[in-house]
C-alpha positions as CSV (number, residue, x, y, z in Angstrom):
1,M,-74.9,-28.7,41.2
2,E,-71.3,-29.7,41.3
3,K,-70.3,-26.4,39.7
4,R,-72.3,-24.4,42.3
5,R,-70.4,-26.1,45.1
6,K,-67.1,-25.1,43.5
7,L,-68.2,-21.5,43.4
8,T,-69.2,-21.4,47.0
9,Q,-66.7,-19.8,49.4
10,N,-66.2,-21.3,52.8
11,P,-65.5,-18.3,55.1
12,T,-63.1,-20.3,57.2
13,E,-60.9,-21.4,54.3
14,P,-58.0,-19.5,52.8
15,I,-58.3,-18.0,49.3
16,E,-55.8,-20.3,47.7
17,G,-56.5,-24.0,47.6
18,P,-54.5,-26.8,49.2
19,S,-52.5,-27.3,46.1
20,D,-50.4,-24.2,47.1
21,A,-47.4,-24.7,49.3
22,V,-48.3,-21.9,51.7
23,A,-50.3,-21.8,54.9
24,A,-53.7,-20.1,55.2
25,A,-52.1,-17.0,56.7
26,P,-48.7,-16.5,55.2
27,S,-46.3,-15.1,57.8
28,S,-42.9,-13.6,57.7
29,S,-41.4,-17.1,57.6
30,S,-43.2,-17.9,54.3
31,V,-41.2,-15.3,52.4
32,K,-37.6,-14.0,52.5
33,F,-38.7,-10.4,52.8
34,D,-42.1,-9.6,54.4
35,F,-42.7,-6.0,53.5
36,F,-46.5,-6.6,53.8
37,N,-46.3,-7.0,57.5
38,A,-43.6,-4.4,57.9
39,H,-45.8,-1.8,56.2
40,F,-49.3,-2.6,57.4
41,C,-48.9,-4.6,60.6
42,V,-46.3,-2.5,62.4
43,G,-47.7,0.9,63.4
44,I,-45.7,4.1,63.3
45,P,-45.8,6.1,66.5
46,E,-48.5,8.7,66.4
47,H,-46.3,11.6,67.3
48,E,-44.0,10.9,64.4
49,L,-46.9,10.7,62.0
50,Q,-48.3,13.9,63.4
51,Q,-44.9,15.6,62.7
52,F,-44.8,14.1,59.3
53,S,-48.3,15.5,58.5
54,T,-47.6,19.0,59.6
55,E,-44.1,19.5,58.2
56,K,-44.0,21.4,54.9
57,G,-41.7,20.4,52.0
58,N,-39.8,22.7,49.7
59,D,-41.4,21.5,46.5
60,G,-44.0,24.4,46.5
61,H,-47.0,22.2,47.0
62,G,-47.0,21.8,50.8
63,R,-46.3,18.1,50.7
64,P,-44.5,16.8,53.8
65,R,-41.0,16.0,52.6
66,P,-39.5,12.9,54.3
67,P,-36.9,13.7,57.0
68,A,-34.2,11.7,55.2
69,T,-34.0,11.9,51.4
70,A,-31.9,9.6,49.2
71,V,-31.4,10.4,45.5
72,E,-30.1,7.8,43.1
73,R,-29.7,7.1,39.4
74,V,-30.1,3.5,38.3
75,E,-30.2,2.7,34.6
76,F,-31.7,-0.4,33.1
77,E,-31.6,-0.7,29.4
78,D,-33.8,2.1,28.1
79,A,-35.0,3.5,31.4
80,E,-33.5,5.0,34.5
81,L,-34.5,5.8,38.1
82,S,-34.4,9.6,38.3
83,K,-35.5,10.3,41.9
84,L,-36.0,8.3,45.0
85,Y,-37.3,9.7,48.3
86,T,-37.3,7.7,51.4
87,C,-38.0,8.7,55.0
88,S,-36.7,7.5,58.4
89,L,-39.9,7.3,60.3
90,S,-39.5,4.5,63.0
91,N,-36.2,3.5,61.4
92,I,-37.9,2.6,58.1
93,L,-34.6,2.8,56.0
94,P,-33.1,-0.3,57.5
95,R,-36.4,-2.1,57.1
96,L,-36.5,-1.2,53.4
97,D,-32.9,-2.2,52.9
98,L,-32.7,-0.5,49.5
99,D,-29.3,-1.9,48.7
100,H,-30.6,-5.4,48.6
101,Q,-32.2,-6.6,45.4
102,I,-35.6,-8.4,45.8
103,S,-37.9,-10.2,43.3
104,P,-41.5,-11.3,43.4
105,D,-40.5,-14.8,44.4
106,D,-38.9,-13.4,47.5
107,C,-41.9,-11.4,48.7
108,I,-45.0,-13.3,47.4
109,P,-45.9,-16.6,49.1
110,F,-48.5,-17.7,46.5
111,K,-46.7,-20.0,44.1
112,R,-49.6,-20.5,41.7
113,I,-50.0,-16.9,40.7
114,L,-46.2,-16.5,40.6
115,H,-46.0,-19.5,38.2
116,H,-48.7,-17.9,36.0
117,F,-46.9,-14.5,36.1
118,H,-43.6,-16.0,34.9
119,R,-45.5,-17.9,32.1
120,L,-47.2,-14.7,31.0
121,R,-43.9,-12.8,30.9
122,A,-42.1,-15.6,29.1
123,G,-44.8,-15.5,26.4
124,Q,-44.5,-11.8,25.8
125,T,-42.1,-10.6,23.1
126,L,-41.5,-6.9,23.0
127,S,-39.3,-4.9,20.7
128,N,-36.9,-3.9,23.3
129,G,-36.6,-7.3,24.9
130,V,-36.0,-6.0,28.4
131,V,-39.3,-7.0,30.1
132,G,-37.5,-9.0,32.8
133,S,-35.1,-6.2,33.7
134,I,-37.8,-3.5,33.9
135,D,-40.0,-5.8,36.0
136,Q,-37.1,-6.5,38.3
137,A,-36.2,-2.8,38.6
138,L,-39.7,-1.6,39.3
139,Y,-40.4,-4.3,41.8
140,Q,-37.6,-3.0,44.0
141,Y,-40.1,-0.2,44.9
142,I,-43.5,-1.9,44.3
143,G,-42.6,-4.8,46.5
144,R,-41.4,-2.4,49.3
145,Y,-44.8,-0.7,49.2
146,M,-43.2,2.6,48.1
147,D,-45.2,5.1,45.9
148,L,-44.1,4.9,42.3
149,C,-44.5,7.2,39.4
150,C,-43.3,5.4,36.2
151,A,-43.1,7.3,32.9
152,S,-42.3,5.0,30.0
153,T,-42.7,6.0,26.3
154,G,-42.2,2.4,25.1
155,D,-44.7,-0.3,24.6
156,T,-44.0,-2.2,27.8
157,D,-47.1,-3.7,29.4
158,F,-47.1,-3.2,33.2
159,K,-50.5,-4.9,33.8
160,P,-49.1,-8.3,34.7
161,L,-46.7,-6.7,37.3
162,F,-49.2,-4.5,39.1
163,C,-52.0,-7.1,38.9
164,L,-49.6,-9.6,40.5
165,H,-48.9,-7.2,43.3
166,A,-52.6,-6.3,43.8
167,L,-53.7,-9.9,43.8
168,S,-51.0,-10.8,46.3
169,H,-51.9,-7.9,48.6
170,V,-55.6,-8.8,48.6
171,M,-55.0,-12.5,49.1
172,R,-52.6,-11.9,52.0
173,T,-55.1,-9.5,53.6
174,R,-58.0,-11.9,53.2
175,N,-56.0,-14.9,54.5
176,L,-54.9,-12.9,57.5
177,V,-58.5,-12.1,58.4
178,I,-59.6,-15.7,58.0
179,S,-56.8,-17.1,60.1
180,N,-57.2,-14.5,62.8
181,K,-60.8,-15.6,63.4
182,Q,-59.5,-18.6,65.2
183,R,-57.1,-16.6,67.3
184,L,-59.5,-13.8,68.1
185,E,-60.7,-15.0,71.5
186,K,-57.2,-15.8,72.7
187,A,-55.4,-12.7,71.6
188,R,-57.8,-10.0,70.6
189,E,-55.3,-7.2,70.4
190,Q,-53.1,-9.2,68.0
191,C,-56.0,-9.7,65.6
192,R,-56.3,-6.1,64.3
193,D,-56.1,-7.0,60.6
194,Q,-58.8,-4.9,58.9
195,G,-59.6,-1.4,57.8
196,L,-62.8,0.6,58.1
197,A,-64.1,-0.8,54.8
198,R,-63.5,-4.0,52.8
199,P,-62.2,-2.6,49.5
200,K,-58.4,-2.6,49.6
201,V,-57.3,-1.9,45.9
202,L,-58.6,0.9,43.6
203,I,-57.5,0.7,40.0
204,L,-58.2,3.7,37.8
205,A,-58.2,3.1,34.0
206,P,-59.1,5.5,31.2
207,M,-61.3,3.3,29.0
208,R,-63.3,0.0,29.2
209,K,-60.8,-1.8,26.9
210,F,-58.1,-1.2,29.5
211,A,-60.3,-2.5,32.3
212,H,-61.1,-5.6,30.1
213,A,-57.3,-6.2,29.7
214,I,-56.7,-5.8,33.5
215,V,-59.5,-8.3,34.4
216,K,-58.1,-10.8,31.8
217,T,-54.7,-10.4,33.3
218,M,-56.1,-11.2,36.8
219,V,-57.8,-14.3,35.4
220,A,-54.6,-15.4,33.7
221,L,-52.6,-15.0,36.9
222,M,-55.2,-16.8,39.0
223,F,-56.1,-19.7,36.8
224,G,-53.4,-20.0,34.1
225,E,-54.3,-22.7,31.6
226,D,-56.8,-24.2,34.0
227,R,-60.6,-23.7,33.6
228,P,-61.4,-20.3,35.0
229,F,-64.2,-19.8,37.5
230,V,-65.4,-16.2,37.0
231,Q,-68.9,-15.1,37.9
232,R,-70.8,-13.0,35.4
233,L,-68.1,-13.4,32.8
234,A,-70.6,-13.3,29.9
235,R,-72.0,-10.0,31.1
236,F,-68.5,-8.6,31.5
237,E,-67.5,-9.6,27.9
238,S,-70.7,-8.0,26.5
239,E,-70.1,-4.7,28.3
240,F,-66.3,-4.4,28.3
241,G,-65.4,-6.3,25.2
242,D,-64.8,-4.7,21.8
243,T,-67.5,-6.4,19.8
244,E,-69.2,-3.1,19.1
245,G,-66.2,-0.9,19.7
246,N,-64.9,2.0,17.8
247,Q,-62.9,1.2,14.6
248,I,-60.5,3.5,12.8
249,H,-60.7,2.9,9.0
250,E,-57.6,1.1,7.8
251,K,-57.2,3.5,4.9
252,R,-57.1,6.6,7.1
253,A,-53.6,8.0,7.4
254,V,-53.1,8.4,11.1
255,A,-50.2,7.6,13.5
256,Q,-50.0,4.0,14.9
257,D,-50.4,5.2,18.5
258,Y,-53.7,6.9,17.6
259,R,-55.0,3.7,15.8
260,E,-54.2,1.6,18.9
261,L,-55.7,4.2,21.2
262,M,-59.1,4.7,19.5
263,N,-59.7,1.1,18.3
264,G,-61.9,-1.0,20.6
265,N,-64.2,-0.1,23.5
266,V,-63.2,3.5,24.3
267,D,-66.1,4.2,26.7
268,D,-64.7,6.3,29.5
269,C,-67.5,5.9,32.0
270,F,-67.5,2.6,33.9
271,R,-67.1,1.1,37.4
272,L,-66.8,-2.5,38.4
273,G,-66.6,-4.2,41.8
274,I,-64.5,-7.4,42.0
275,G,-64.5,-9.9,44.8
276,L,-61.9,-12.6,45.5
277,A,-63.0,-16.0,46.8
278,K,-61.5,-19.4,47.0
279,K,-60.8,-20.5,43.3
280,C,-63.3,-17.9,42.1
281,L,-63.2,-14.3,40.8
282,K,-66.5,-12.5,41.4
283,L,-67.4,-9.6,39.0
284,Y,-70.1,-6.9,39.6
285,T,-70.0,-7.3,43.4
286,P,-71.3,-4.3,45.5
287,F,-68.5,-2.0,46.3
288,N,-68.8,-2.5,50.0
289,E,-68.4,-6.3,49.4
290,S,-65.6,-6.0,46.9
291,D,-61.8,-6.4,47.3
292,F,-61.0,-4.5,44.1
293,I,-62.7,-1.5,42.6
294,L,-61.9,-1.0,38.9
295,C,-63.3,2.2,37.4
296,S,-62.6,5.3,35.4
297,P,-62.4,8.6,37.2
298,L,-65.5,9.8,35.4
299,G,-67.5,6.7,36.3
300,L,-66.5,6.9,39.9
301,K,-67.1,10.7,40.0
302,M,-70.6,10.3,38.5
303,L,-71.5,7.6,41.1
304,L,-70.4,9.8,43.9
305,D,-72.4,12.7,42.5
306,E,-75.5,10.5,42.1
307,T,-75.4,9.3,45.7
308,A,-74.2,12.5,47.4
309,P,-76.9,14.7,48.9
310,E,-77.5,17.6,46.6
311,S,-78.7,21.1,47.4
312,D,-80.1,23.7,45.0
313,E,-76.9,25.7,45.2
314,T,-74.7,22.8,44.2
315,A,-76.9,21.6,41.3
316,P,-75.5,24.0,38.7
317,K,-71.9,23.1,39.6
318,K,-72.7,19.4,39.2
319,Q,-74.2,20.0,35.7
320,K,-71.0,21.9,34.7
321,R,-68.8,19.0,35.9
322,Q,-70.8,16.5,33.9
323,K,-70.6,18.8,30.8
324,A,-66.8,18.8,31.0
325,S,-66.8,15.2,29.6
326,A,-69.6,15.8,27.0
327,P,-67.3,16.1,24.0
328,F,-66.2,12.5,24.4
329,L,-69.8,11.2,23.9
330,R,-68.9,11.0,20.2
331,L,-66.0,8.6,21.0
332,G,-68.3,5.8,22.1
333,T,-69.9,6.9,25.4
334,E,-73.3,7.7,24.0
335,K,-74.9,4.9,26.0
336,R,-74.1,5.6,29.7
337,R,-75.8,2.9,31.8
338,K,-75.3,1.9,35.4
339,T,-73.9,-1.5,34.6
340,D,-71.6,-2.0,37.6
341,G,-74.1,-3.9,39.7
342,T,-73.3,-1.8,42.7
343,T,-76.7,-1.0,44.2
344,N,-76.5,0.9,47.4
345,D,-80.0,0.5,48.7
346,D,-78.7,-0.5,52.1
347,D,-76.4,2.5,52.3
348,D,-78.9,5.2,53.1
349,D,-77.3,6.0,56.4
350,G,-73.7,5.8,55.0
351,G,-71.6,8.2,53.1
352,P,-71.3,8.1,49.3
353,N,-67.5,7.4,49.4
354,D,-67.4,5.1,52.5
355,F,-66.0,2.3,50.3
356,L,-62.9,4.4,49.7
357,A,-62.0,4.7,53.4
358,S,-59.5,1.8,53.6
359,I,-57.8,1.8,50.1
360,E,-54.3,0.4,50.7
361,L,-53.2,0.1,47.1
362,L,-54.0,2.7,44.4
363,I,-53.1,1.9,40.8
364,V,-53.4,4.4,37.9
365,E,-53.1,2.9,34.5
366,R,-52.2,5.1,31.5
367,A,-52.3,8.4,33.3
368,D,-51.3,10.1,30.1
369,I,-54.8,9.3,28.7
370,L,-56.5,10.5,31.8
371,L,-54.6,13.7,31.5
372,M,-56.3,14.3,28.1
373,Q,-59.8,13.4,29.5
374,N,-60.5,15.4,32.6
375,W,-57.7,15.6,35.1
376,E,-60.0,17.3,37.7
377,H,-61.8,14.0,38.1
378,V,-58.5,12.3,39.0
379,Q,-57.7,14.9,41.5
380,S,-61.2,14.6,43.0
381,V,-60.9,10.9,43.4
382,F,-57.5,11.2,45.1
383,A,-58.8,13.8,47.5
384,L,-61.6,11.5,48.7
385,L,-59.4,8.5,49.5
386,N,-58.8,7.4,53.1
387,S,-61.4,9.8,54.5
388,V,-63.4,8.9,57.6
389,P,-66.5,6.9,56.7
390,C,-70.0,7.9,57.9
391,R,-70.8,4.3,58.6
392,V,-68.4,1.5,59.7
393,R,-69.4,-2.0,58.4
394,T,-66.6,-4.0,59.9
395,D,-65.8,-5.2,63.4
396,I,-64.3,-2.2,65.1
397,T,-62.3,-4.4,67.4
398,R,-60.4,-5.8,64.4
399,V,-59.6,-2.4,62.8
400,R,-55.9,-1.6,62.7
401,R,-55.0,1.1,65.2
402,W,-53.3,3.3,62.6
403,A,-56.6,3.4,60.7
404,L,-58.3,5.0,63.7
405,S,-55.4,7.3,64.7
406,G,-55.5,11.0,64.0
407,D,-59.2,11.0,63.5
408,G,-58.7,8.5,60.6
409,T,-56.3,10.8,58.7
410,H,-53.2,8.7,59.3
411,A,-54.4,6.0,56.9
412,R,-53.1,7.9,53.9
413,H,-49.5,7.5,55.2
414,Y,-49.9,3.7,54.7
415,R,-51.5,3.8,51.2
416,Q,-49.2,2.8,48.3
417,T,-49.8,4.6,45.0
418,L,-48.6,3.2,41.6
419,L,-48.9,5.5,38.6
420,F,-48.0,4.3,35.0
421,T,-47.9,6.8,32.2
422,R,-46.3,7.2,28.7
423,T,-45.9,11.0,29.2
424,H,-43.7,12.5,31.9
425,A,-45.8,15.5,33.1
426,V,-45.6,17.9,36.0
427,E,-49.3,17.3,36.7
428,M,-48.5,13.8,37.9
429,H,-45.8,15.0,40.2
430,A,-48.2,17.6,41.6
431,L,-50.7,14.7,42.2
432,F,-48.2,12.9,44.4
433,A,-47.2,16.1,46.1
434,Q,-50.7,17.1,47.1
435,H,-52.4,13.8,47.8
436,C,-49.8,11.1,48.5
437,A,-47.8,10.8,51.8
438,N,-46.6,7.2,51.9
439,F,-44.1,7.0,54.8
440,A,-42.1,4.4,52.9
441,G,-41.2,7.0,50.3
442,L,-41.7,7.8,46.6
443,A,-39.7,6.5,43.6
444,T,-39.9,8.1,40.2
445,V,-38.8,6.1,37.2
446,V,-38.4,7.9,33.9
447,Q,-37.4,6.6,30.6
448,K,-34.5,8.3,29.0
449,P,-35.5,11.0,26.4
450,M,-35.1,9.8,22.8
451,D,-31.6,10.2,21.4
452,P,-31.6,11.9,19.0
453,P,-34.5,14.0,20.1
454,L,-37.8,13.9,18.2
455,V,-37.3,17.4,16.7
456,T,-34.2,16.3,14.8
457,Q,-36.3,13.8,12.8
458,L,-37.9,16.7,10.9
459,S,-36.7,16.6,7.2
460,M,-37.8,20.0,6.0
461,P,-36.6,23.6,6.1
462,Y,-37.9,25.5,9.1
463,V,-37.0,28.5,11.4
464,Q,-37.8,28.0,15.1
465,E,-37.9,30.9,17.5
466,F,-37.8,30.1,21.2
467,H,-39.3,32.9,23.4
468,R,-38.8,32.6,27.1
469,F,-40.8,34.6,29.6
470,D,-40.2,34.8,33.4
471,A,-42.8,33.8,35.9
472,A,-42.3,33.7,39.7
473,S,-44.7,30.8,40.3
474,P,-46.9,28.4,38.4
475,A,-49.9,30.5,39.4
476,E,-48.5,33.6,37.7
477,Q,-47.4,31.9,34.4
478,A,-50.8,32.0,32.8
479,E,-51.0,35.8,33.0
480,Q,-47.3,36.3,32.1
481,R,-47.6,34.0,29.1
482,F,-50.7,35.9,27.8
483,Q,-49.0,39.3,28.2
484,Y,-45.9,38.1,26.4
485,F,-48.0,36.6,23.6
486,V,-49.9,39.9,23.1
487,R,-46.7,42.1,23.1
488,Q,-44.1,39.9,21.3
489,I,-45.7,37.0,19.4
490,F,-49.0,38.1,18.0
491,P,-47.6,41.0,15.8
492,K,-45.4,38.3,14.0
493,C,-48.4,36.1,13.1
494,Q,-49.0,36.0,9.4
495,S,-51.8,34.6,7.2
496,G,-52.2,30.9,7.5
497,T,-50.9,30.7,11.1
498,L,-51.9,27.8,13.2
499,L,-52.1,28.8,16.9
500,F,-51.7,25.7,19.1
501,V,-53.0,26.2,22.6
502,P,-52.7,23.1,24.8
503,S,-54.9,24.3,27.7
504,Y,-58.6,25.0,27.1
505,F,-58.5,27.8,29.7
506,D,-55.8,29.5,27.8
507,F,-57.6,28.8,24.6
508,V,-60.7,30.6,25.9
509,R,-58.7,33.6,27.0
510,V,-56.9,34.0,23.7
511,R,-60.1,33.4,21.7
512,N,-61.9,36.2,23.6
513,W,-59.0,38.6,23.1
514,L,-58.9,37.9,19.3
515,K,-62.6,38.6,19.1
516,R,-62.1,41.9,20.8
517,Q,-59.3,42.7,18.2
518,C,-61.8,41.8,15.4
519,E,-59.5,39.2,14.0
520,H,-60.7,36.8,11.3
521,F,-60.0,33.3,12.7
522,V,-61.5,29.9,13.1
523,Q,-61.4,27.6,16.2
524,L,-61.0,23.8,16.7
525,H,-61.6,22.6,20.2
526,E,-62.9,19.4,21.9
527,Y,-66.5,20.8,22.4
528,A,-67.0,22.0,18.8
529,Q,-69.7,20.3,16.7
530,T,-68.7,18.1,13.8
531,G,-70.3,20.4,11.2
532,K,-68.6,23.5,12.6
533,V,-65.2,21.7,12.6
534,A,-65.6,20.8,8.9
535,K,-66.6,24.3,8.0
536,A,-63.6,25.8,10.0
537,R,-61.1,23.5,8.3
538,N,-62.5,24.4,4.9
539,L,-62.4,28.2,5.5
540,F,-58.8,28.0,6.7
541,A,-57.6,25.8,3.9
542,R,-59.0,28.3,1.3
543,G,-57.3,31.2,3.0
544,E,-60.6,33.0,4.0
545,R,-59.6,33.1,7.6
546,R,-56.2,34.4,8.7
547,M,-55.6,32.2,11.8
548,M,-56.7,28.9,13.3
549,L,-56.9,28.2,17.1
550,M,-56.6,24.6,18.1
551,T,-56.4,22.8,21.5
552,E,-54.2,19.8,22.2
553,R,-57.2,17.6,23.3
554,F,-58.9,18.2,19.9
555,H,-55.8,17.0,18.1
556,Y,-55.4,14.1,20.6
557,Y,-58.8,12.7,19.9
558,F,-59.4,13.5,16.2
559,R,-56.0,14.0,14.4
560,Y,-57.5,15.8,11.5
561,P,-55.1,16.9,8.7
562,I,-55.1,20.7,8.6
563,K,-54.5,22.2,5.2
564,G,-53.3,25.8,4.6
565,V,-50.8,26.0,7.4
566,N,-48.0,28.5,6.5
567,A,-46.7,29.2,10.1
568,I,-47.1,27.6,13.5
569,M,-47.3,29.3,16.9
570,F,-47.0,27.1,20.0
571,Y,-48.6,29.0,22.9
572,Q,-47.1,26.3,25.1
573,A,-45.2,23.1,24.3
574,P,-47.6,20.2,23.9
575,Q,-47.8,17.4,26.5
576,N,-47.4,14.8,23.8
577,A,-44.0,15.3,22.3
578,H,-45.0,13.7,19.0
579,F,-47.6,16.4,18.4
580,Y,-44.8,18.9,17.8
581,N,-43.5,17.0,14.8
582,E,-47.0,16.2,13.5
583,L,-48.0,19.8,13.4
584,M,-44.7,20.8,11.8
585,Q,-45.3,18.2,9.1
586,M,-48.7,19.8,8.4
587,G,-46.9,23.0,7.5
588,A,-44.3,21.0,5.5
589,R,-47.1,19.6,3.2
590,N,-48.2,23.1,2.4
591,L,-44.5,24.2,1.8
592,E,-44.2,21.4,-0.8
593,K,-46.8,23.2,-2.9
594,S,-45.0,26.6,-2.6
595,A,-43.4,28.1,-5.6
596,S,-40.2,29.1,-3.7
597,D,-37.7,26.4,-3.1
598,H,-36.1,28.3,-0.2
599,H,-39.2,29.1,1.7
600,R,-38.9,28.0,5.4
601,L,-41.7,27.2,7.8
602,P,-41.7,29.8,10.6
603,C,-42.4,28.4,14.1
604,W,-42.6,30.2,17.4
605,L,-42.6,28.5,20.8
606,L,-43.4,30.3,24.0
607,F,-42.1,28.7,27.2
608,S,-41.0,29.3,30.8
609,K,-39.0,27.4,33.4
610,F,-42.1,25.5,34.4
611,D,-42.3,23.9,31.0
612,C,-39.1,21.9,31.6
613,L,-40.6,18.4,31.3
614,R,-42.5,19.3,28.1
615,L,-39.4,20.8,26.5
616,E,-37.3,17.8,27.6
617,N,-39.7,15.4,25.9
618,I,-39.4,17.2,22.6
619,F,-35.8,18.6,22.4
620,G,-33.9,16.3,24.8
621,T,-32.1,17.1,28.1
622,E,-29.1,19.1,26.7
623,A,-31.1,21.4,24.5
624,T,-33.6,22.0,27.2
625,Q,-30.9,23.0,29.6
626,I,-29.6,25.5,27.1
627,L,-33.1,27.0,26.6
628,L,-33.7,27.3,30.3
629,D,-30.3,28.9,30.9
630,Q,-31.2,31.9,28.7
631,K,-33.0,34.9,30.2
632,Q,-36.0,36.7,29.0
633,S,-35.0,39.2,26.3
634,E,-36.2,40.9,23.2
635,N,-33.9,38.6,21.1
636,P,-35.1,35.0,21.2
637,E,-33.1,31.9,20.5
638,I,-33.4,31.0,16.8
639,L,-32.9,27.5,15.3
640,E,-32.7,27.2,11.5
641,A,-32.7,24.0,9.4
642,N,-32.3,23.7,5.7
């Protein structure tokens, strides 16, 4: 009975207990720099937001570029700030004060979670030993509620940092709502402290094991070494733990990053509502009663498809979208159950995505893995954020005015988006350009390319030919790439050629063309059955098939060793820079069995100026600049190594 009383939340009490040295509703006087109030409690004039929404930028995606743009380079150990965009709406630059260094202790009034955060970071020992400096550098933009795209190839764990920021945001929001209840009758206009829906933080994670680590980090930040009060914790451990997770055999020769990725609970279909109460964390709460929504893009997309009204015309399209993730059923997602506890029986008169109407903080964890799953699901989720709900479940008199302005479309200008990835990809920049418009600006932090580049680590004889083709726009490069391949590259392909095609759409196009040419080839892609994959590998290894087509997603999820590789043709540079070396090593193993000591592995790479980031990840900045400076010609750049 005593335990039940501890788990009961008094709606008139603040979330943090009396042991904290903060008031129920932390104000600007509780912290040195109150960017929370500056971002969400001070509205931007509607005419400025209207202008900001209609102006077109020069980045090719139609994203409104801020009126004032600042570009800086700030290096900290192994990472650097590559680009920083800020805007001057309502004199926001002085409010951000970018020249002044801030820390979590300056902006977060909750001493307990700050203490637990410092304890967590003090107990983490990383190979580079620069956790503190990276946290400090990233918090300059996270704490100012700027959008952030962070690409780090190291093993730095950012979960404590973004969980600290997310917890602080929800706790300040909830405490502000509770304290304003007492002031509502006296000053109704000053008590606008809510959005159109309760959920404030959306966290996208690729697999259940990452969601498990995020919840564990939240528990550690909230309770530290004290006894945690978490509702439905046993159920969470059974569904998100790794007791029955996937295991890579220890004798299998695979890269360490693949072993870490595929060990554990790798189910990519899940969704979880999390509520925050006084001294208690509630799991499996209904979405409309949650403060946090932790899910995978596939899990959220399937929920929206299940609850959305369906017509006969849209049914086939829905089946195709669900089929797009079918190949990953072999990776641990055979049992897809609705285990989120989010029943929507009372939402018949509401929209399927009403709970996404007031998301103020969006966090994307390991976007590089999401890129290898189904990026369209991520784009769909981003497109649904901050839309006008069909049903409002909050007191409309307490909804912030900017959430109601512009027919509800201005809310996206106040949303902060934090994206963390280990691969610097143009798709992530396009995501910010198309779906993010934070008036506080965007910061992009990119780790320095490896020095020396990865390609210099190859210890084998090879001949690399770099073929550049010209394309006027990203939309035209698929056609131009295919035409160049047919005219210039395919005639050079010899027996035992591995044709690596990163995109599945390009893969289908090349495969159909080879069939029309009556070529003898085999294919390895993410949708192939296990028996057909084994047969294709065997035929290619014995030399009974001249060519092998392989997609990047297939290699990403299976990492099978391919025998019989005598030449490699990269239809496009891979997203993962390490794959370039891994595939070259496959050819090297076959060369070791060759009778000629001077035989070199031939390799062809087809690229355009839009492959800049992919090339930079593999060859480094200087070599990439040399490649991009050359013009399309019949004589490609050739690099030989003995």
